[in-house]
Backbone as a chain_set.jsonl record, in Angstrom:
{"seq": "XXXXXXXXXXXXXXXXXXXXXXXXXXXXXXXXXXXXXXXXXXXXXXXXXXXXXXXXXXXXXXXXXXXXXXXXXXXXXXXXXXXXXXXXXXXXXXXXXXXXXXXXXXXXXXXXXXXXXXX", "coords": {"N": [[-11.204, -44.583, -23.529], [-14.162, -45.62, -22.208], [-16.014, -46.516, -19.814], [-18.872, -48.36, -18.579], [-21.585, -47.962, -16.634], [-22.523, -50.623, -15.853], [-20.29, -52.267, -16.063], [-18.876, -53.168, -18.385], [-16.637, -52.488, -20.566], [-15.778, -50.354, -23.355], [-13.606, -49.393, -25.771], [-13.354, -46.297, -27.278], [-12.596, -43.658, -29.741], [-12.2, -40.693, -29.797], [-13.35, -37.018, -29.249], [-12.947, -34.706, -26.688], [-15.344, -32.486, -25.356], [-15.71, -29.525, -23.653], [-18.166, -27.471, -21.76], [-20.08, -24.861, -20.587], [-22.693, -26.615, -19.922], [-21.895, -28.972, -19.665], [-19.566, -31.825, -19.965], [-19.065, -33.466, -23.21], [-18.489, -36.226, -25.262], [-17.547, -36.954, -28.239], [-17.454, -39.112, -31.014], [-15.206, -39.63, -33.471], [-16.345, -38.591, -36.008], [-17.9, -36.815, -35.077], [-20.582, -37.029, -33.941], [-22.163, -37.231, -30.865], [-21.436, -39.284, -28.085], [-21.544, -39.584, -25.416], [-22.977, -37.385, -22.623], [-21.975, -35.779, -19.974], [-23.561, -34.056, -17.593], [-22.798, -30.994, -16.289], [-23.733, -30.259, -13.604], [-23.544, -32.757, -12.259], [-20.946, -33.531, -12.147], [-18.34, -33.709, -9.533], [-15.645, -33.583, -9.239], [-12.3, -33.378, -11.111], [-9.655, -34.816, -12.122], [-6.091, -35.647, -12.923], [-3.767, -37.925, -14.123], [-0.505, -38.632, -14.765], [1.472, -41.356, -15.972], [3.841, -43.761, -16.426], [5.679, -46.212, -18.064], [8.57, -47.633, -17.709], [9.531, -49.839, -19.77], [10.197, -52.948, -20.949], [13.304, -55.327, -20.366], [14.065, -56.454, -22.859], [12.924, -54.426, -24.767], [14.065, -51.977, -23.68], [16.797, -52.695, -24.483], [16.269, -52.878, -27.335], [15.162, -50.58, -28.12], [16.579, -48.465, -26.173], [16.819, -45.371, -24.937], [14.099, -44.569, -25.88], [12.43, -46.541, -25.024], [10.356, -46.469, -22.723], [7.32, -45.477, -22.07], [4.609, -43.408, -21.925], [1.931, -42.199, -20.544], [-1.183, -40.406, -20.464], [-4.327, -39.732, -18.285], [-7.58, -38.488, -17.736], [-9.678, -38.165, -15.086], [-13.259, -38.007, -14.388], [-15.205, -37.498, -11.887], [-18.666, -38.245, -11.04], [-21.772, -37.736, -9.439], [-24.883, -38.801, -8.471], [-28.534, -38.948, -7.392], [-28.595, -41.684, -7.062], [-26.122, -42.77, -8.029], [-22.555, -43.247, -7.939], [-19.645, -42.303, -9.92], [-16.748, -42.957, -11.776], [-15.252, -41.572, -14.716], [-13.156, -42.235, -17.121], [-10.997, -41.044, -19.232], [-8.604, -41.492, -21.583], [-5.998, -39.446, -22.849], [-4.521, -38.556, -25.91], [-2.847, -36.744, -27.208], [0.309, -35.299, -26.184], [1.015, -33.88, -22.808], [-1.834, -33.026, -22.698], [-3.605, -33.689, -20.659], [-3.452, -31.718, -17.767], [-4.392, -29.603, -18.646], [-7.199, -30.45, -19.71], [-8.39, -30.811, -17.016], [-8.274, -28.541, -15.906], [-9.896, -27.142, -17.269], [-12.298, -28.225, -17.12], [-12.534, -28.112, -14.501], [-12.889, -25.503, -14.23], [-15.367, -24.762, -15.341], [-16.942, -26.255, -13.722], [-16.963, -24.533, -11.386], [-18.229, -22.235, -12.508], [-20.704, -23.25, -12.737], [-21.58, -23.682, -10.263], [-23.658, -22.334, -8.009], [-23.74, -18.966, -7.127], [-23.298, -17.51, -3.83], [-25.492, -15.08, -2.441], [-24.916, -11.788, -2.177], [-24.696, -10.299, 0.858], [-24.276, -7.51, 1.482], [-24.968, -5.747, -0.385], [-27.414, -3.364, -1.046]], "CA": [[-11.885, -45.872, -23.226], [-15.607, -45.483, -21.827], [-16.355, -47.422, -18.649], [-20.434, -48.027, -18.423], [-21.998, -48.504, -15.374], [-22.721, -52.197, -15.969], [-18.833, -52.959, -15.635], [-18.304, -53.23, -19.745], [-15.599, -51.496, -21.0], [-15.435, -50.145, -24.732], [-12.709, -48.217, -26.258], [-13.583, -45.102, -28.432], [-11.624, -42.651, -30.02], [-13.079, -39.142, -30.113], [-12.797, -35.997, -28.778], [-13.957, -34.01, -25.421], [-15.756, -31.253, -25.533], [-16.282, -29.041, -22.254], [-18.607, -26.128, -21.765], [-20.99, -24.661, -19.123], [-23.696, -26.949, -19.328], [-21.25, -30.548, -19.33], [-18.393, -32.669, -20.541], [-19.404, -34.044, -24.308], [-17.732, -37.039, -25.496], [-18.025, -37.121, -29.142], [-16.763, -39.949, -32.233], [-14.428, -38.672, -34.82], [-17.614, -38.057, -36.828], [-18.759, -35.337, -34.573], [-21.762, -37.853, -33.126], [-22.056, -37.708, -29.245], [-21.614, -40.72, -27.751], [-22.494, -39.116, -24.254], [-22.576, -36.147, -22.073], [-22.031, -35.631, -18.526], [-24.211, -32.825, -17.113], [-21.917, -29.992, -15.091], [-24.19, -30.381, -12.245], [-23.565, -34.25, -11.676], [-19.249, -33.477, -11.723], [-18.038, -33.205, -8.173], [-14.281, -33.452, -9.177], [-11.762, -33.842, -11.832], [-8.225, -34.94, -11.758], [-5.553, -36.192, -13.835], [-2.573, -38.545, -13.783], [0.941, -39.078, -15.648], [2.195, -42.621, -15.903], [5.421, -43.934, -17.402], [6.168, -47.598, -18.201], [9.876, -48.049, -17.953], [9.731, -50.772, -20.326], [11.132, -54.309, -20.67], [14.655, -55.167, -20.659], [14.193, -56.38, -24.188], [12.549, -53.005, -25.406], [15.206, -51.077, -23.507], [17.928, -52.956, -25.486], [16.188, -52.325, -28.436], [14.806, -48.868, -28.384], [17.447, -47.689, -25.669], [16.031, -44.156, -24.126], [12.642, -44.444, -26.591], [11.585, -47.585, -24.53], [9.478, -45.679, -21.779], [5.897, -45.415, -22.267], [4.243, -42.317, -20.949], [0.38, -42.236, -20.727], [-1.874, -39.238, -19.563], [-5.725, -39.854, -18.266], [-8.154, -37.646, -16.861], [-10.653, -38.836, -14.179], [-14.111, -37.249, -14.104], [-15.796, -38.339, -10.759], [-19.682, -38.004, -10.959], [-22.167, -38.221, -8.305], [-26.337, -38.59, -8.855], [-28.67, -39.528, -6.185], [-28.653, -43.016, -7.547], [-24.815, -43.526, -8.015], [-21.394, -42.346, -7.848], [-19.158, -43.094, -10.994], [-15.604, -42.248, -12.555], [-15.008, -41.689, -16.191], [-11.705, -42.122, -17.269], [-10.424, -40.544, -20.59], [-7.24, -41.128, -21.915], [-5.499, -38.313, -23.787], [-3.401, -39.18, -26.833], [-1.799, -35.945, -27.19], [1.07, -35.282, -24.865], [0.699, -32.876, -22.017], [-3.077, -32.423, -22.77], [-4.566, -33.674, -19.199], [-3.844, -30.85, -17.207], [-5.455, -28.656, -19.526], [-8.567, -30.78, -19.728], [-8.756, -30.72, -16.02], [-8.481, -26.942, -15.569], [-10.935, -26.534, -18.056], [-13.79, -29.029, -16.481], [-12.964, -27.243, -13.001], [-13.004, -23.574, -14.291], [-16.7, -24.805, -16.066], [-17.715, -26.434, -12.572], [-16.938, -23.383, -10.513], [-19.122, -21.399, -12.977], [-21.903, -23.832, -12.776], [-22.002, -23.415, -9.068], [-24.357, -20.869, -7.632], [-22.944, -18.071, -6.396], [-24.171, -16.464, -2.603], [-26.072, -13.82, -2.464], [-23.839, -10.944, -1.522], [-25.649, -9.941, 1.749], [-23.908, -6.398, 1.572], [-26.04, -5.135, -1.075], [-28.771, -3.053, -0.372]], "C": [[-12.911, -45.324, -22.322], [-15.809, -46.434, -20.776], [-17.922, -47.349, -18.692], [-20.442, -48.439, -17.027], [-22.555, -49.916, -15.166], [-21.546, -52.837, -16.234], [-18.484, -53.385, -17.388], [-17.543, -52.244, -19.695], [-15.464, -51.356, -22.409], [-14.773, -48.618, -25.027], [-13.334, -47.631, -27.502], [-12.744, -44.13, -28.614], [-12.125, -41.691, -30.278], [-12.251, -38.107, -29.403], [-13.73, -35.495, -27.848], [-14.219, -32.647, -25.76], [-16.218, -30.507, -24.251], [-16.943, -27.6, -22.175], [-19.455, -25.988, -20.547], [-22.166, -25.65, -18.822], [-23.127, -28.864, -19.196], [-20.25, -30.979, -20.164], [-19.417, -33.765, -21.836], [-18.322, -35.057, -24.661], [-18.144, -37.596, -26.847], [-17.162, -38.4, -30.18], [-16.028, -38.586, -32.933], [-15.217, -38.085, -35.909], [-18.174, -37.048, -36.573], [-20.105, -36.021, -33.879], [-21.416, -37.971, -31.811], [-22.354, -39.057, -29.052], [-21.99, -40.66, -26.444], [-22.259, -38.085, -23.402], [-22.713, -36.302, -20.65], [-22.535, -34.343, -17.736], [-23.145, -32.086, -16.156], [-22.208, -30.509, -13.655], [-23.892, -31.679, -11.394], [-21.784, -34.177, -11.327], [-18.965, -32.919, -10.576], [-16.427, -33.14, -8.518], [-13.646, -33.943, -10.543], [-10.477, -33.996, -11.743], [-7.429, -35.49, -13.145], [-4.353, -37.179, -13.74], [-1.469, -38.864, -14.852], [1.032, -40.443, -15.399], [2.961, -42.944, -16.749], [5.713, -45.556, -17.033], [7.455, -47.76, -18.552], [10.177, -48.563, -19.006], [10.35, -51.922, -20.073], [12.275, -54.421, -20.889], [14.479, -55.34, -22.278], [13.772, -55.009, -25.043], [13.771, -51.686, -25.208], [16.511, -51.449, -24.417], [17.793, -52.588, -26.6], [16.019, -51.006, -28.82], [15.982, -48.008, -27.519], [16.518, -46.393, -24.837], [14.438, -44.184, -24.75], [11.714, -45.487, -25.843], [10.409, -47.285, -23.714], [8.486, -45.477, -22.574], [5.32, -44.345, -21.479], [2.607, -42.18, -21.39], [-0.391, -41.239, -19.946], [-3.573, -39.671, -19.698], [-6.012, -38.994, -17.271], [-9.475, -38.309, -16.507], [-11.981, -37.542, -13.803], [-14.965, -38.094, -13.193], [-17.465, -37.461, -10.857], [-20.574, -38.544, -9.849], [-23.976, -37.815, -8.865], [-26.791, -39.178, -7.454], [-28.789, -40.829, -6.057], [-26.952, -43.721, -7.192], [-23.705, -42.476, -7.89], [-20.502, -43.004, -8.941], [-17.785, -42.352, -11.16], [-16.041, -42.402, -13.856], [-13.875, -41.39, -16.401], [-11.59, -41.742, -18.874], [-8.761, -40.575, -20.506], [-6.525, -40.339, -22.941], [-4.336, -38.976, -24.701], [-2.327, -37.931, -27.611], [-0.811, -35.496, -26.042], [0.793, -34.097, -24.44], [-0.77, -32.216, -22.128], [-4.053, -32.584, -21.392], [-4.776, -32.545, -18.301], [-4.559, -29.991, -17.733], [-6.78, -28.965, -19.523], [-9.123, -30.553, -18.221], [-9.117, -29.786, -15.673], [-9.744, -26.458, -16.21], [-12.246, -26.987, -17.572], [-13.569, -28.103, -15.009], [-13.363, -25.811, -13.079], [-15.017, -23.859, -14.775], [-17.679, -25.271, -14.723], [-17.754, -25.088, -11.6], [-17.961, -21.997, -11.313], [-20.662, -22.179, -13.24], [-22.325, -23.573, -11.258], [-22.658, -22.245, -8.867], [-23.668, -20.352, -6.722], [-23.734, -17.396, -5.021], [-24.282, -15.514, -3.015], [-25.124, -13.03, -1.39], [-24.869, -9.992, -0.306], [-25.373, -8.327, 2.223], [-24.618, -5.11, 0.68], [-27.384, -4.774, -0.646], [-29.888, -2.542, -1.726]], "O": [[-12.482, -44.45, -21.568], [-15.671, -47.546, -21.286], [-18.353, -46.207, -18.851], [-19.585, -49.069, -16.408], [-23.066, -50.156, -14.072], [-21.631, -53.992, -16.651], [-17.515, -54.143, -17.42], [-17.657, -51.263, -18.96], [-14.948, -52.363, -22.896], [-15.074, -47.451, -24.772], [-13.73, -48.251, -28.489], [-12.113, -43.698, -27.649], [-12.726, -41.785, -31.348], [-11.069, -38.134, -29.059], [-14.948, -35.649, -27.933], [-13.468, -31.852, -26.326], [-17.248, -30.972, -23.762], [-16.276, -26.622, -22.513], [-19.532, -26.833, -19.655], [-22.662, -25.643, -17.696], [-23.827, -29.773, -18.748], [-20.125, -30.355, -21.217], [-20.254, -34.598, -21.488], [-17.179, -34.729, -24.343], [-18.934, -38.54, -26.874], [-15.975, -38.472, -29.861], [-16.151, -37.361, -32.954], [-14.785, -37.187, -36.632], [-18.827, -36.353, -37.351], [-20.682, -35.223, -33.14], [-20.482, -38.704, -31.485], [-23.186, -39.784, -29.596], [-22.753, -41.55, -26.068], [-21.067, -37.777, -23.407], [-23.626, -36.997, -20.203], [-21.653, -33.63, -17.257], [-22.686, -32.753, -15.229], [-21.434, -30.978, -12.819], [-23.958, -31.728, -10.166], [-21.366, -34.738, -10.314], [-19.236, -31.73, -10.406], [-15.914, -32.348, -7.728], [-14.258, -34.809, -11.167], [-9.985, -33.062, -11.11], [-8.005, -35.714, -14.21], [-3.898, -36.896, -12.632], [-1.85, -39.446, -15.868], [0.52, -40.724, -14.316], [2.869, -42.478, -17.885], [5.925, -45.986, -15.899], [7.647, -48.046, -19.734], [11.125, -48.011, -19.564], [11.041, -52.028, -19.06], [12.666, -53.606, -21.724], [14.756, -54.362, -22.973], [14.47, -54.688, -26.005], [14.21, -50.857, -26.005], [17.159, -50.573, -24.991], [18.717, -52.025, -27.185], [16.64, -50.419, -29.706], [16.369, -46.952, -28.02], [15.539, -46.707, -24.16], [13.563, -43.777, -23.985], [10.488, -45.423, -25.937], [9.382, -47.885, -24.03], [8.686, -45.293, -23.774], [5.563, -44.378, -20.273], [2.25, -42.071, -22.563], [-0.231, -41.245, -18.725], [-4.107, -39.902, -20.783], [-5.322, -38.675, -16.304], [-10.223, -38.865, -17.311], [-11.791, -36.5, -13.176], [-15.407, -39.188, -13.546], [-17.503, -36.234, -10.762], [-20.3, -39.62, -9.318], [-24.268, -36.799, -9.496], [-26.058, -39.684, -6.603], [-29.095, -41.257, -4.944], [-26.629, -44.675, -6.485], [-23.828, -41.257, -7.775], [-20.533, -44.234, -8.973], [-17.678, -41.209, -10.716], [-16.964, -43.142, -14.198], [-13.417, -40.338, -15.956], [-12.301, -42.385, -19.647], [-7.965, -39.998, -19.764], [-6.577, -40.836, -24.066], [-3.454, -39.733, -24.298], [-1.354, -38.14, -28.336], [-1.305, -35.356, -24.924], [0.398, -33.214, -25.202], [-0.958, -31.064, -21.735], [-4.993, -31.842, -21.106], [-5.919, -32.238, -17.964], [-5.528, -29.604, -17.08], [-7.611, -28.069, -19.373], [-10.273, -30.122, -18.132], [-10.203, -29.735, -15.094], [-10.476, -25.568, -15.777], [-13.221, -26.236, -17.597], [-14.515, -27.465, -14.547], [-13.978, -25.133, -12.256], [-15.82, -22.997, -14.417], [-18.833, -24.866, -14.579], [-18.848, -24.783, -11.127], [-18.309, -20.987, -10.701], [-21.578, -21.658, -13.877], [-23.496, -23.237, -11.081], [-22.332, -21.208, -9.445], [-23.102, -20.889, -5.769], [-24.775, -16.774, -5.228], [-23.532, -14.937, -3.803], [-24.72, -13.376, -0.28], [-25.659, -9.123, -0.673], [-26.041, -7.841, 3.135], [-24.745, -3.926, 0.99], [-28.238, -5.473, -0.103], [-31.053, -2.23, -1.48]]}, "num_chains": 1, "name": "protein.A"}
C-alpha cells in the first residue's frame, strides 16, 4: 500500500529495491512508482500483526483461522514535511530483512567523521 501526502491511499503490488541511493518501489512490470532518496530516510521499522480470527472462522478453519501480516515503515523528513510510507510484505518473515537492509544503506549514506588522528 502506498500513502500519498495528499491523504489518498492507493494499493499497488510490486517490489522494493534498496540500494545506496534510496528505496525504489516498482510495479510487477519493473516500472518505478516512486523513489525515496536515502538522504530523506530517518528511520525504518517493522511490525508483525496477528489477527486471531472471528469465532466463525475459528470453527471452520481451526488453527488456520489466524492471519499474520508484516509491515515495513519508512520514516522520511524533508524541510517541508515529515511522512511515513508503509509497505505490506506478502512473503512471510521478510519485514525484518527489509528493515535491516534499509538501515544498512542509511548507515553507508551518512557522512563519516574525519579521523583527527591521521596526519
